[in-house]
BAKOL-518378 format. One record per residue: x negated, z, y of N, C-alpha, C in turn. Coordinates in steps of 0.05 Angstrom, whole numbers, padded with zeros to 5 digits, always signed. Layout:
BEGIN
XZYXZYXZY
...
END
This chain:
BEGIN
+00020+00541+00213+00026+00514+00221+00013+00495+00199
+00027+00475+00189+00015+00458+00168+00000+00435+00181
-00020+00426+00168-00035+00403+00175-00020+00376+00172
-00021+00359+00190-00008+00331+00185-00018+00319+00159
-00002+00306+00145-00011+00296+00118-00022+00267+00119
-00026+00259+00097-00036+00232+00091-00013+00215+00081
-00013+00190+00089+00006+00171+00081-00008+00147+00067
+00005+00136+00047-00005+00116+00031+00017+00092+00030
+00008+00068+00036+00026+00045+00034+00014+00027+00012
+00032+00024-00009+00024+00003-00028+00035-00023-00020
+00018-00042-00016+00025-00067-00002+00024-00090-00022
+00047-00103-00027+00047-00126-00047+00060-00149-00032
+00059-00172-00048+00068-00197-00037+00097-00198-00034
+00114-00192-00053+00142-00193-00050+00154-00214-00068
+00180-00211-00076+00195-00232-00092+00225-00228-00089
+00239-00251-00093+00268-00249-00091+00279-00234-00114
+00267-00233-00136+00274-00218-00161+00274-00187-00156
+00294-00173-00158+00294-00145-00152+00277-00129-00174
+00275-00140-00199+00260-00128-00218+00230-00127-00213
+00221-00148-00197+00192-00149-00192+00181-00125-00179
+00196-00108-00164+00187-00087-00150+00181-00063-00169
+00192-00062-00191+00190-00039-00208+00162-00028-00213
+00141-00045-00219+00114-00036-00221+00104-00021-00197
+00108-00032-00174+00099-00020-00148+00113+00007-00144
+00139+00008-00150+00152+00033-00145+00142+00053-00167
+00137+00044-00192+00125+00063-00211+00098+00075-00201
+00081+00058-00190+00057+00070-00179+00062+00091-00155
+00079+00083-00139+00087+00103-00117+00096+00128-00129
+00114+00127-00150+00123+00152-00162+00103+00167-00176
+00082+00155-00187+00060+00167-00200+00042+00182-00179
+00038+00169-00156+00022+00182-00134+00037+00206-00126
+00063+00204-00121+00080+00225-00112+00079+00249-00130
+00078+00244-00157+00078+00264-00177+00050+00278-00178
+00030+00263-00175+00003+00275-00175-00004+00289-00148
+00006+00281-00125+00003+00292-00101+00028+00293-00084
+00043+00313-00089+00069+00318-00077+00068+00316-00045
+00046+00327-00035+00043+00330-00005+00039+00302+00008
+00031+00279-00009+00024+00255+00003+00050+00238+00005
+00054+00228+00028+00075+00210+00034+00068+00181+00024
+00086+00169+00008+00080+00143-00003+00104+00123+00003
+00096+00100+00010+00116+00079+00015+00107+00053+00003
+00124+00036-00006+00117+00009-00013+00124-00010+00007
+00109-00030+00011+00115-00049+00033+00109-00077+00022
+00121-00099+00034+00118-00125+00022+00113-00144+00045
+00097-00165+00038+00091-00185+00058+00116-00203+00064
+00129-00212+00044+00154-00230+00045+00173-00226+00024
+00196-00236+00027+00218-00239+00009+00229-00211-00001
+00217-00190+00006+00226-00162-00003+00224-00145+00022
+00238-00122+00022+00237-00104+00043+00232-00077+00031
+00219-00058+00046+00210-00062+00075+00185-00077+00077
+00181-00088+00102+00156-00099+00108+00134-00079+00118
+00110-00085+00122+00089-00065+00126+00095-00049+00153
+00102-00062+00175+00109-00047+00199+00131-00026+00195
+00153-00033+00181+00174-00015+00174+00165+00009+00159
+00148+00003+00137+00138+00026+00121+00121+00043+00138
+00103+00033+00153+00085+00050+00170+00102+00066+00190
+00122+00055+00203+00140+00070+00222+00154+00093+00207
+00163+00089+00182+00172+00110+00167+00152+00134+00162
+00128+00125+00156+00107+00146+00152+00101+00160+00175
+00098+00145+00200+00092+00158+00225+00115+00179+00231
+00139+00173+00225+00162+00188+00232+00159+00215+00216
+00147+00216+00192+00143+00240+00177+00122+00258+00188
+00105+00248+00208+00084+00262+00218+00056+00262+00207
+00053+00241+00192+00026+00236+00179+00005+00229+00203
-00019+00237+00198-00041+00234+00216-00058+00210+00208
-00058+00203+00182-00073+00179+00173-00056+00163+00151
-00062+00137+00152-00047+00121+00133-00068+00102+00120
-00068+00103+00093-00084+00084+00078-00068+00062+00066
-00076+00038+00068-00060+00015+00057-00076+00003+00033
-00062+00003+00012-00075-00006-00013-00061-00033-00021
-00075-00057-00019-00064-00081-00028-00062-00085-00057
-00038-00089-00067-00035-00092-00096-00037-00121-00103
-00061-00132-00096-00065-00158-00104-00087-00161-00124
-00084-00177-00144-00106-00181-00164-00127-00202-00152
-00117-00222-00140-00134-00241-00126-00134-00237-00097
-00156-00242-00086-00159-00240-00057-00158-00268-00042
-00131-00275-00038-00127-00302-00026-00120-00297+00005
-00108-00317+00015-00104-00319+00044-00089-00293+00053
-00069-00284+00039-00056-00261+00049-00073-00235+00053
-00090-00232+00032-00108-00207+00036-00129-00213+00055
-00141-00237+00058-00162-00244+00076-00155-00246+00105
-00130-00258+00111-00122-00264+00136-00095-00251+00147
-00075-00250+00131-00050-00241+00139-00052-00208+00142
-00062-00195+00122-00062-00168+00124-00081-00156+00145
-00105-00166+00149-00122-00155+00171-00108-00159+00197
-00092-00181+00202-00077-00184+00225-00056-00163+00229
-00041-00159+00208-00020-00138+00209-00031-00111+00213
-00055-00105+00202-00067-00079+00206-00077-00077+00235
-00087-00097+00247-00095-00096+00275-00072-00089+00293
-00049-00101+00286-00025-00098+00304-00016-00068+00301
-00019-00056+00277-00011-00029+00272-00030-00010+00286
-00055-00015+00286-00076+00000+00300-00068+00002+00331
-00062-00020+00342-00055-00021+00370-00027-00006+00374
-00009-00010+00356+00017+00003+00360+00017+00034+00359
+00000+00043+00340-00003+00071+00334-00033+00082+00340
-00041+00084+00363-00069+00092+00369-00076+00120+00359
-00056+00137+00354-00062+00165+00346-00063+00168+00316
-00059+00146+00302-00058+00147+00273-00087+00133+00263
-00100+00148+00243-00123+00134+00233-00113+00118+00209
-00121+00092+00210-00114+00074+00187-00139+00066+00173
-00135+00062+00148-00155+00051+00130-00142+00031+00112
-00157+00010+00109-00148-00012+00092-00168-00012+00069
-00158-00006+00045-00173-00007+00021-00175-00036+00010
-00197-00040-00005-00199-00067-00020-00176-00072-00037
-00168-00097-00043-00150-00105-00061-00154-00093-00089
-00134-00084-00104-00139-00072-00129-00154-00091-00149
-00151-00116-00145-00165-00135-00164-00196-00136-00157
-00204-00121-00137-00235-00120-00132-00245-00094-00143
-00229-00077-00155-00236-00052-00165-00246-00055-00195
-00271-00047-00202-00281-00052-00229-00267-00035-00246
-00256-00010-00239-00242+00006-00257-00216-00007-00268
-00202-00022-00249-00178-00038-00259-00186-00062-00277
-00207-00075-00270-00216-00097-00286-00224-00087-00313
-00237-00065-00315-00245-00053-00341-00220-00046-00356
-00199-00035-00344-00175-00028-00357-00160-00052-00368
-00159-00072-00353-00145-00097-00359-00161-00109-00384
-00188-00108-00383-00203-00118-00407-00198-00101-00432
-00194-00075-00429-00188-00057-00451-00161-00061-00464
-00141-00067-00446-00115-00075-00453-00115-00099-00470
-00129-00120-00460-00131-00146-00472-00145-00143-00501
-00164-00126-00503-00179-00122-00528-00164-00104-00547
-00143-00090-00539-00129-00070-00557-00109-00085-00578
END
């Protein structure tokens, strides 16, 4: 019997421009390549589908036991400080048997900040 897996949601703002999604989808593909057993979905706050509740429902349907949400925000504005925690609270209530974790926004990770500095200096 296999152990239920881990799900990751890459959460971004969204845009009407369909090309805007490509970097998020590329990150999802890289995660899937590095960890084939991990279920990965992209989700968007507005203007793009799927939204966070839809992406989480898809992951729950695959049988995952835990879901980690990674906000792909460089800055930590209202969406990351207020909207996302409220969405997460709703999901925790809706899926009490799933362990949820909300990671800090990528813009708060010193590894990404160092990488961006390296790119700028190259």
